NULUM-389464 format. One record per residue (C-alpha): residue number from 0; chain; x, y, z. Coordinates in pm, whole numbers, padded with zeros to 5 digits. Layout:
{i->NUM&ch->A&u->X&v->Y&w->Z}
...
! end
This chain:
{i->0&ch->A&u->05601&v->16015&w->09861}
{i->1&ch->A&u->05464&v->16172&w->10177}
{i->2&ch->A&u->05098&v->16145&w->10276}
{i->3&ch->A&u->05045&v->16522&w->10245}
{i->4&ch->A&u->05175&v->16523&w->09889}
{i->5&ch->A&u->04950&v->16228&w->09804}
{i->6&ch->A&u->04647&v->16413&w->09941}
{i->7&ch->A&u->04743&v->16726&w->09745}
{i->8&ch->A&u->04774&v->16532&w->09420}
{i->9&ch->A&u->04441&v->16354&w->09469}
{i->10&ch->A&u->04275&v->16689&w->09544}
{i->11&ch->A&u->04422&v->16854&w->09233}
{i->12&ch->A&u->04329&v->16560&w->09014}
{i->13&ch->A&u->03967&v->16570&w->09131}
{i->14&ch->A&u->03942&v->16948&w->09105}
{i->15&ch->A&u->04088&v->16973&w->08755}
{i->16&ch->A&u->03877&v->16684&w->08628}
{i->17&ch->A&u->03554&v->16830&w->08768}
{i->18&ch->A&u->03634&v->17161&w->08603}
{i->19&ch->A&u->03704&v->16988&w->08271}
{i->20&ch->A&u->03386&v->16780&w->08283}
{i->21&ch->A&u->03171&v->17084&w->08366}
{i->22&ch->A&u->03301&v->17288&w->08074}
{i->23&ch->A&u->03283&v->16989&w->07840}
{i->24&ch->A&u->02921&v->16930&w->07936}
{i->25&ch->A&u->02813&v->17282&w->07845}
{i->26&ch->A&u->03033&v->17350&w->07542}
{i->27&ch->A&u->03116&v->17202&w->07206}
{i->28&ch->A&u->03480&v->17213&w->07088}
{i->29&ch->A&u->03546&v->17499&w->06849}
{i->30&ch->A&u->03721&v->17457&w->06518}
{i->31&ch->A&u->04031&v->17583&w->06692}
{i->32&ch->A&u->04390&v->17476&w->06745}
{i->33&ch->A&u->04555&v->17576&w->07073}
{i->34&ch->A&u->04934&v->17576&w->07098}
{i->35&ch->A&u->05021&v->17550&w->07467}
{i->36&ch->A&u->05336&v->17521&w->07676}
{i->37&ch->A&u->05449&v->17574&w->08034}
{i->38&ch->A&u->05811&v->17557&w->07920}
{i->39&ch->A&u->05840&v->17917&w->07800}
{i->40&ch->A&u->05633&v->18235&w->07790}
{i->41&ch->A&u->05730&v->18292&w->07426}
{i->42&ch->A&u->05727&v->18078&w->07115}
{i->43&ch->A&u->06035&v->17866&w->07061}
{i->44&ch->A&u->06150&v->17544&w->06900}
{i->45&ch->A&u->05889&v->17315&w->06747}
{i->46&ch->A&u->05592&v->17527&w->06851}
{i->47&ch->A&u->05739&v->17834&w->06685}
{i->48&ch->A&u->05789&v->17649&w->06357}
{i->49&ch->A&u->05437&v->17502&w->06371}
{i->50&ch->A&u->05281&v->17838&w->06448}
{i->51&ch->A&u->05463&v->17997&w->06155}
{i->52&ch->A&u->05306&v->17737&w->05928}
{i->53&ch->A&u->04960&v->17793&w->06079}
{i->54&ch->A&u->04968&v->18174&w->06066}
{i->55&ch->A&u->04843&v->18216&w->05713}
{i->56&ch->A&u->04581&v->17946&w->05735}
{i->57&ch->A&u->04218&v->18061&w->05727}
{i->58&ch->A&u->04075&v->17712&w->05774}
{i->59&ch->A&u->04087&v->17730&w->06153}
{i->60&ch->A&u->04148&v->17958&w->06449}
{i->61&ch->A&u->04487&v->17941&w->06624}
{i->62&ch->A&u->04535&v->18040&w->06988}
{i->63&ch->A&u->04859&v->18058&w->07187}
{i->64&ch->A&u->04869&v->17989&w->07560}
{i->65&ch->A&u->05229&v->18004&w->07676}
{i->66&ch->A&u->05381&v->18054&w->08020}
{i->67&ch->A&u->05696&v->17963&w->08206}
{i->68&ch->A&u->05669&v->17736&w->08509}
{i->69&ch->A&u->05901&v->17864&w->08781}
{i->70&ch->A&u->05986&v->17605&w->09046}
{i->71&ch->A&u->05925&v->17824&w->09350}
{i->72&ch->A&u->05637&v->17866&w->09596}
{i->73&ch->A&u->05508&v->18167&w->09405}
{i->74&ch->A&u->05559&v->17986&w->09075}
{i->75&ch->A&u->05349&v->17692&w->09192}
{i->76&ch->A&u->05064&v->17921&w->09300}
{i->77&ch->A&u->05069&v->18092&w->08959}
{i->78&ch->A&u->05079&v->17752&w->08788}
{i->79&ch->A&u->04773&v->17638&w->08986}
{i->80&ch->A&u->04561&v->17920&w->08845}
{i->81&ch->A&u->04703&v->17899&w->08494}
{i->82&ch->A&u->04617&v->17529&w->08492}
{i->83&ch->A&u->04248&v->17618&w->08482}
{i->84&ch->A&u->04308&v->17814&w->08162}
{i->85&ch->A&u->04493&v->17514&w->08019}
{i->86&ch->A&u->04189&v->17297&w->08091}
{i->87&ch->A&u->03950&v->17559&w->07954}
{i->88&ch->A&u->04135&v->17580&w->07623}
{i->89&ch->A&u->04166&v->17203&w->07604}
{i->90&ch->A&u->03797&v->17141&w->07669}
{i->91&ch->A&u->03677&v->17405&w->07421}
{i->92&ch->A&u->03915&v->17329&w->07131}
{i->93&ch->A&u->03928&v->17057&w->06870}
{i->94&ch->A&u->04308&v->17027&w->06871}
{i->95&ch->A&u->04554&v->17095&w->07152}
{i->96&ch->A&u->04928&v->17092&w->07069}
{i->97&ch->A&u->05197&v->17078&w->07339}
{i->98&ch->A&u->05575&v->17032&w->07348}
{i->99&ch->A&u->05646&v->16920&w->07704}
{i->100&ch->A&u->05510&v->16781&w->08031}
{i->101&ch->A&u->05178&v->16951&w->08117}
{i->102&ch->A&u->05043&v->16848&w->08458}
{i->103&ch->A&u->04671&v->16943&w->08436}
{i->104&ch->A&u->04631&v->16739&w->08118}
{i->105&ch->A&u->04714&v->16420&w->08310}
{i->106&ch->A&u->04448&v->16484&w->08578}
{i->107&ch->A&u->04141&v->16455&w->08359}
{i->108&ch->A&u->03930&v->16193&w->08191}
{i->109&ch->A&u->03959&v->16336&w->07841}
{i->110&ch->A&u->03688&v->16307&w->07579}
{i->111&ch->A&u->03779&v->16205&w->07225}
{i->112&ch->A&u->03651&v->16535&w->07076}
{i->113&ch->A&u->03954&v->16711&w->07225}
{i->114&ch->A&u->04256&v->16581&w->07032}
{i->115&ch->A&u->04596&v->16622&w->07198}
{i->116&ch->A&u->04914&v->16622&w->06988}
{i->117&ch->A&u->05250&v->16598&w->07163}
{i->118&ch->A&u->05544&v->16746&w->06968}
{i->119&ch->A&u->05821&v->16675&w->07217}
{i->120&ch->A&u->06084&v->16950&w->07249}
{i->121&ch->A&u->06383&v->16715&w->07237}
{i->122&ch->A&u->06517&v->16563&w->06916}
{i->123&ch->A&u->06591&v->16194&w->06887}
{i->124&ch->A&u->06616&v->15944&w->07171}
{i->125&ch->A&u->06913&v->15957&w->07409}
{i->126&ch->A&u->06828&v->15963&w->07780}
{i->127&ch->A&u->06515&v->15794&w->07908}
{i->128&ch->A&u->06218&v->16002&w->08019}
{i->129&ch->A&u->05850&v->15976&w->08093}
{i->130&ch->A&u->05714&v->15627&w->08157}
{i->131&ch->A&u->06046&v->15474&w->08056}
{i->132&ch->A&u->06153&v->15558&w->08412}
{i->133&ch->A&u->05990&v->15295&w->08640}
{i->134&ch->A&u->05931&v->15541&w->08926}
{i->135&ch->A&u->05703&v->15754&w->08707}
{i->136&ch->A&u->05464&v->15464&w->08656}
{i->137&ch->A&u->05395&v->15456&w->09030}
{i->138&ch->A&u->05273&v->15816&w->09048}
{i->139&ch->A&u->04917&v->15887&w->09161}
{i->140&ch->A&u->04880&v->16097&w->08849}
{i->141&ch->A&u->05021&v->15911&w->08548}
{i->142&ch->A&u->05243&v->16148&w->08349}
{i->143&ch->A&u->05215&v->16172&w->07970}
{i->144&ch->A&u->04864&v->16031&w->07957}
{i->145&ch->A&u->04586&v->16153&w->07727}
{i->146&ch->A&u->04803&v->16192&w->07415}
{i->147&ch->A&u->04619&v->16104&w->07094}
{i->148&ch->A&u->04915&v->16161&w->06863}
{i->149&ch->A&u->05290&v->16200&w->06906}
{i->150&ch->A&u->05517&v->16360&w->06644}
{i->151&ch->A&u->05875&v->16227&w->06625}
{i->152&ch->A&u->06175&v->16284&w->06402}
{i->153&ch->A&u->06207&v->15943&w->06236}
{i->154&ch->A&u->06073&v->15588&w->06242}
{i->155&ch->A&u->06379&v->15489&w->06448}
{i->156&ch->A&u->06238&v->15693&w->06739}
{i->157&ch->A&u->05895&v->15528&w->06749}
{i->158&ch->A&u->05965&v->15246&w->06998}
{i->159&ch->A&u->06124&v->15482&w->07251}
{i->160&ch->A&u->05830&v->15722&w->07244}
{i->161&ch->A&u->05580&v->15437&w->07266}
{i->162&ch->A&u->05751&v->15338&w->07589}
{i->163&ch->A&u->05794&v->15693&w->07722}
{i->164&ch->A&u->05434&v->15801&w->07662}
{i->165&ch->A&u->05245&v->15474&w->07695}
{i->166&ch->A&u->05089&v->15503&w->07350}
{i->167&ch->A&u->05046&v->15257&w->07064}
{i->168&ch->A&u->05283&v->15251&w->06768}
{i->169&ch->A&u->05012&v->15372&w->06531}
{i->170&ch->A&u->04977&v->15687&w->06742}
{i->171&ch->A&u->05339&v->15789&w->06681}
{i->172&ch->A&u->05391&v->15976&w->06354}
{i->173&ch->A&u->05745&v->16012&w->06213}
{i->174&ch->A&u->05675&v->16346&w->06045}
{i->175&ch->A&u->06012&v->16493&w->06138}
{i->176&ch->A&u->06082&v->16762&w->06398}
{i->177&ch->A&u->05981&v->17113&w->06281}
{i->178&ch->A&u->06262&v->17300&w->06456}
{i->179&ch->A&u->06523&v->17104&w->06260}
{i->180&ch->A&u->06392&v->17277&w->05948}
{i->181&ch->A&u->06459&v->17614&w->06114}
{i->182&ch->A&u->06809&v->17510&w->06224}
{i->183&ch->A&u->06887&v->17398&w->05871}
{i->184&ch->A&u->06814&v->17749&w->05743}
{i->185&ch->A&u->07076&v->17906&w->05970}
{i->186&ch->A&u->07415&v->18000&w->05825}
{i->187&ch->A&u->07726&v->17898&w->06017}
{i->188&ch->A&u->07916&v->18205&w->06133}
{i->189&ch->A&u->08186&v->18100&w->06380}
{i->190&ch->A&u->08408&v->18404&w->06431}
{i->191&ch->A&u->08516&v->18400&w->06796}
{i->192&ch->A&u->08646&v->18147&w->07045}
{i->193&ch->A&u->08321&v->18061&w->07217}
{i->194&ch->A&u->08203&v->17754&w->07408}
{i->195&ch->A&u->07831&v->17686&w->07425}
{i->196&ch->A&u->07769&v->17489&w->07746}
{i->197&ch->A&u->07426&v->17325&w->07791}
{i->198&ch->A&u->07392&v->17092&w->08092}
{i->199&ch->A&u->07080&v->16879&w->08096}
{i->200&ch->A&u->06781&v->16899&w->08330}
{i->201&ch->A&u->06835&v->16773&w->08684}
{i->202&ch->A&u->06590&v->16710&w->08964}
{i->203&ch->A&u->06538&v->16987&w->09216}
{i->204&ch->A&u->06723&v->16811&w->09497}
{i->205&ch->A&u->07025&v->16720&w->09287}
{i->206&ch->A&u->07314&v->16940&w->09416}
{i->207&ch->A&u->07565&v->16778&w->09183}
{i->208&ch->A&u->07487&v->16990&w->08880}
{i->209&ch->A&u->07562&v->17323&w->09051}
{i->210&ch->A&u->07912&v->17207&w->09140}
{i->211&ch->A&u->07956&v->17062&w->08793}
{i->212&ch->A&u->07868&v->17392&w->08624}
{i->213&ch->A&u->08081&v->17603&w->08858}
{i->214&ch->A&u->08380&v->17367&w->08819}
{i->215&ch->A&u->08349&v->17389&w->08443}
{i->216&ch->A&u->08328&v->17768&w->08437}
{i->217&ch->A&u->08616&v->17809&w->08683}
{i->218&ch->A&u->08850&v->17576&w->08491}
{i->219&ch->A&u->08782&v->17736&w->08154}
{i->220&ch->A&u->08820&v->18090&w->08291}
{i->221&ch->A&u->09150&v->17999&w->08454}
{i->222&ch->A&u->09310&v->17786&w->08182}
{i->223&ch->A&u->09149&v->17918&w->07861}
{i->224&ch->A&u->09101&v->18291&w->07933}
{i->225&ch->A&u->09070&v->18375&w->07562}
{i->226&ch->A&u->08753&v->18165&w->07535}
{i->227&ch->A&u->08404&v->18301&w->07600}
{i->228&ch->A&u->08156&v->18071&w->07775}
{i->229&ch->A&u->07785&v->18085&w->07685}
{i->230&ch->A&u->07574&v->17891&w->07934}
{i->231&ch->A&u->07229&v->17757&w->07848}
{i->232&ch->A&u->07041&v->17647&w->08159}
{i->233&ch->A&u->06730&v->17431&w->08143}
{i->234&ch->A&u->06421&v->17656&w->08153}
{i->235&ch->A&u->06278&v->17480&w->08460}
{i->236&ch->A&u->06585&v->17525&w->08677}
{i->237&ch->A&u->06764&v->17840&w->08563}
{i->238&ch->A&u->06654&v->18044&w->08867}
{i->239&ch->A&u->06774&v->17779&w->09112}
{i->240&ch->A&u->07147&v->17776&w->09044}
{i->241&ch->A&u->07396&v->17991&w->09231}
{i->242&ch->A&u->07672&v->18031&w->08976}
{i->243&ch->A&u->08013&v->18193&w->09011}
{i->244&ch->A&u->08136&v->18356&w->08693}
{i->245&ch->A&u->08322&v->18652&w->08549}
{i->246&ch->A&u->08278&v->18886&w->08255}
{i->247&ch->A&u->08373&v->18625&w->07993}
{i->248&ch->A&u->08067&v->18418&w->08083}
{i->249&ch->A&u->07721&v->18483&w->07941}
{i->250&ch->A&u->07404&v->18319&w->08073}
{i->251&ch->A&u->07137&v->18290&w->07804}
{i->252&ch->A&u->06819&v->18468&w->07911}
{i->253&ch->A&u->06475&v->18506&w->07749}
{i->254&ch->A&u->06381&v->18581&w->07482}
{i->255&ch->A&u->06703&v->18420&w->07359}
{i->256&ch->A&u->06745&v->18042&w->07356}
{i->257&ch->A&u->07026&v->17796&w->07302}
{i->258&ch->A&u->06922&v->17763&w->06936}
{i->259&ch->A&u->07021&v->18127&w->06878}
{i->260&ch->A&u->07386&v->18039&w->06943}
{i->261&ch->A&u->07425&v->17716&w->06747}
{i->262&ch->A&u->07555&v->17878&w->06431}
{i->263&ch->A&u->07816&v->18098&w->06603}
{i->264&ch->A&u->07952&v->17871&w->06878}
{i->265&ch->A&u->08291&v->17718&w->06806}
{i->266&ch->A&u->08247&v->17428&w->07052}
{i->267&ch->A&u->07945&v->17267&w->07214}
{i->268&ch->A&u->07977&v->17108&w->07560}
{i->269&ch->A&u->07702&v->16916&w->07740}
{i->270&ch->A&u->07651&v->16610&w->07953}
{i->271&ch->A&u->07338&v->16440&w->07821}
{i->272&ch->A&u->07127&v->16710&w->07656}
{i->273&ch->A&u->06971&v->16622&w->07321}
{i->274&ch->A&u->07052&v->16975&w->07205}
{i->275&ch->A&u->07387&v->16832&w->07098}
{i->276&ch->A&u->07202&v->16645&w->06823}
{i->277&ch->A&u->07062&v->16973&w->06689}
{i->278&ch->A&u->07401&v->17144&w->06708}
{i->279&ch->A&u->07559&v->16865&w->06500}
{i->280&ch->A&u->07418&v->17031&w->06188}
{i->281&ch->A&u->07700&v->17288&w->06197}
{i->282&ch->A&u->07974&v->17022&w->06206}
{i->283&ch->A&u->08162&v->17187&w->06492}
{i->284&ch->A&u->08325&v->16998&w->06784}
{i->285&ch->A&u->08095&v->16847&w->07048}
{i->286&ch->A&u->08247&v->16745&w->07383}
{i->287&ch->A&u->08078&v->16557&w->07666}
{i->288&ch->A&u->08147&v->16649&w->08029}
{i->289&ch->A&u->07995&v->16356&w->08221}
{i->290&ch->A&u->08145&v->16304&w->08568}
{i->291&ch->A&u->07839&v->16100&w->08674}
{i->292&ch->A&u->07800&v->15880&w->08366}
{i->293&ch->A&u->07796&v->15551&w->08560}
{i->294&ch->A&u->07521&v->15680&w->08789}
{i->295&ch->A&u->07325&v->15831&w->08501}
{i->296&ch->A&u->07332&v->15502&w->08311}
{i->297&ch->A&u->07138&v->15345&w->08598}
{i->298&ch->A&u->06892&v->15631&w->08644}
{i->299&ch->A&u->06736&v->15754&w->08426}
{i->300&ch->A&u->06936&v->15548&w->08177}
{i->301&ch->A&u->06949&v->15564&w->07797}
{i->302&ch->A&u->06756&v->15426&w->07502}
{i->303&ch->A&u->07082&v->15374&w->07314}
{i->304&ch->A&u->07438&v->15273&w->07394}
{i->305&ch->A&u->07536&v->15628&w->07483}
{i->306&ch->A&u->07909&v->15613&w->07406}
{i->307&ch->A&u->07877&v->15401&w->07093}
{i->308&ch->A&u->07583&v->15593&w->06946}
{i->309&ch->A&u->07755&v->15932&w->06977}
{i->310&ch->A&u->08120&v->15826&w->06945}
{i->311&ch->A&u->08243&v->16172&w->07050}
{i->312&ch->A&u->08500&v->16267&w->07317}
{i->313&ch->A&u->08380&v->16206&w->07675}
{i->314&ch->A&u->08547&v->16357&w->07981}
{i->315&ch->A&u->08503&v->16289&w->08352}
{i->316&ch->A&u->08679&v->16610&w->08455}
{i->317&ch->A&u->08730&v->16959&w->08317}
{i->318&ch->A&u->09108&v->16919&w->08299}
{i->319&ch->A&u->09059&v->16669&w->08019}
{i->320&ch->A&u->08837&v->16915&w->07832}
{i->321&ch->A&u->09090&v->17196&w->07872}
{i->322&ch->A&u->09375&v->16983&w->07736}
{i->323&ch->A&u->09161&v->16862&w->07447}
{i->324&ch->A&u->09065&v->17215&w->07344}
{i->325&ch->A&u->09433&v->17313&w->07349}
{i->326&ch->A&u->09506&v->17031&w->07104}
{i->327&ch->A&u->09383&v->17177&w->06773}
{i->328&ch->A&u->09443&v->16860&w->06573}
{i->329&ch->A&u->09219&v->16652&w->06799}
{i->330&ch->A&u->08962&v->16928&w->06849}
{i->331&ch->A&u->08886&v->16973&w->06482}
{i->332&ch->A&u->08837&v->16606&w->06402}
{i->333&ch->A&u->08459&v->16622&w->06361}
{i->334&ch->A&u->08389&v->16306&w->06162}
{i->335&ch->A&u->08181&v->16166&w->06450}
{i->336&ch->A&u->07979&v->16488&w->06463}
{i->337&ch->A&u->07909&v->16457&w->06090}
{i->338&ch->A&u->07789&v->16100&w->06153}
{i->339&ch->A&u->07542&v->16227&w->06416}
{i->340&ch->A&u->07422&v->16493&w->06172}
{i->341&ch->A&u->07357&v->16231&w->05906}
{i->342&ch->A&u->07134&v->16037&w->06150}
{i->343&ch->A&u->06935&v->16333&w->06282}
{i->344&ch->A&u->06898&v->16547&w->05969}
{i->345&ch->A&u->06875&v->16274&w->05706}
{i->346&ch->A&u->06500&v->16321&w->05647}
{i->347&ch->A&u->06479&v->16696&w->05697}
{i->348&ch->A&u->06350&v->16887&w->05398}
{i->349&ch->A&u->06262&v->17254&w->05408}
{i->350&ch->A&u->05912&v->17301&w->05556}
{i->351&ch->A&u->05826&v->16930&w->05516}
{i->352&ch->A&u->05750&v->16855&w->05881}
{i->353&ch->A&u->05549&v->17172&w->05940}
{i->354&ch->A&u->05353&v->17105&w->05621}
{i->355&ch->A&u->05276&v->16749&w->05733}
{i->356&ch->A&u->05151&v->16866&w->06072}
{i->357&ch->A&u->04944&v->17138&w->05909}
{i->358&ch->A&u->04785&v->16893&w->05666}
{i->359&ch->A&u->04728&v->16641&w->05945}
{i->360&ch->A&u->04548&v->16899&w->06160}
{i->361&ch->A&u->04330&v->17000&w->05864}
{i->362&ch->A&u->04230&v->16638&w->05820}
{i->363&ch->A&u->04149&v->16600&w->06191}
{i->364&ch->A&u->03931&v->16910&w->06184}
{i->365&ch->A&u->03754&v->16792&w->05872}
{i->366&ch->A&u->03687&v->16447&w->06016}
{i->367&ch->A&u->03554&v->16580&w->06347}
! end
C-alpha cells in the first residue's frame, strides 16, 4: 500500500469517527431500524425480504438508505458524501441492518446503543472473504468490524463467518437466509434454451475475468447459436467490463437481478459465485467454468473442499462446456444439484427467517 493511500485512509477514518462521535454526543438513538446498503440503489435479496416483513409493523420506524457504489473517480466522490449519511443514520438509530461491506462503519468507535446486524448477501460458505483473507487483517481500517450480530443460513456456516467477520460464535445467529424463502416461492418455468452466466467478483486490477467472459460468450455464440446467454455481472464491477456480444446475449441491468432469472434459466454457469447455491432450488444443470481454479484455491481460497462439496461438472475451457451441453444425457443428470439443494434449503420454511429477524429486532428494541 502506497504512502498516499495510507494517509488518505487515516484521514477518512479520523473524519468519519469525529462526525460519528459528535452526532452521538448530541443525540439519543431513535426507536428506528435503518436498512442500508451500498450494493444497490434498490431493495434486493435479503434486505428486500426483511423489509417486506417490517412493512406492516407499527412497533418501530423503518428507514431505507440504499445506493450503488460505482468504482470510478466520480463514484468515489459520491460515496464520500453518502458515507456521512450512513454515519448519521447509524448514530441516530437503535438498529442498523446491512448486507455487504460498508466502509464508513469500519472507521468509527461504535457505541453499544447502535446495534449493527450483518445479513450477508451470499448464501452458504464457499470462497473465503473478509478477515479469512490474511491480507485484509493488515489493513489500516479493519474490514467487517463493529458487527454486533450476524445472520447466517445454518449452524454449519457459523465457524466460517466467525473467521470472516472476527466475531464470537454467540454473535452468529443461524436464523436462515431470508431471500431463500422468496426463491422457494418462485415457480420453475423453463421454456427456452437459455444459459444464465454469473461470474464472481474480481478485484479491479484483475484482467483475467474480462477475457474469461468474452471467451465464454464467443464460444457459445459460435457453437450453440440456438442458446440465449443471460449475463449477470457483479454490481461493483459491471461498468468496468468491455464485453463483445451479439443479439443473443442479454446483460442483466437494474432493477432486474440474477434472482429474476433463476426460475426460467435452463442452465446456470459460474466460476465461484454462491448464487449457484440459490439456483440449485430449481434442480436444473449447474456447470462450473473455472480456468483459474488452482490459483483461486490459493487466493482467496475456500472454506470447503470446492470440488467435493459441489460435485458438479467443472471445466477449464469453454470447449468442454459446449460439448457437455450438446450431450443431453450428461447435461440432465442433476443428482448433484439436488444434493446441493438439500444442504442449502433444508431448513427453509416460508417466512421463518424473516419472522425470526423481526422478532429479534423487537426484542432488541424492547431491551434497549
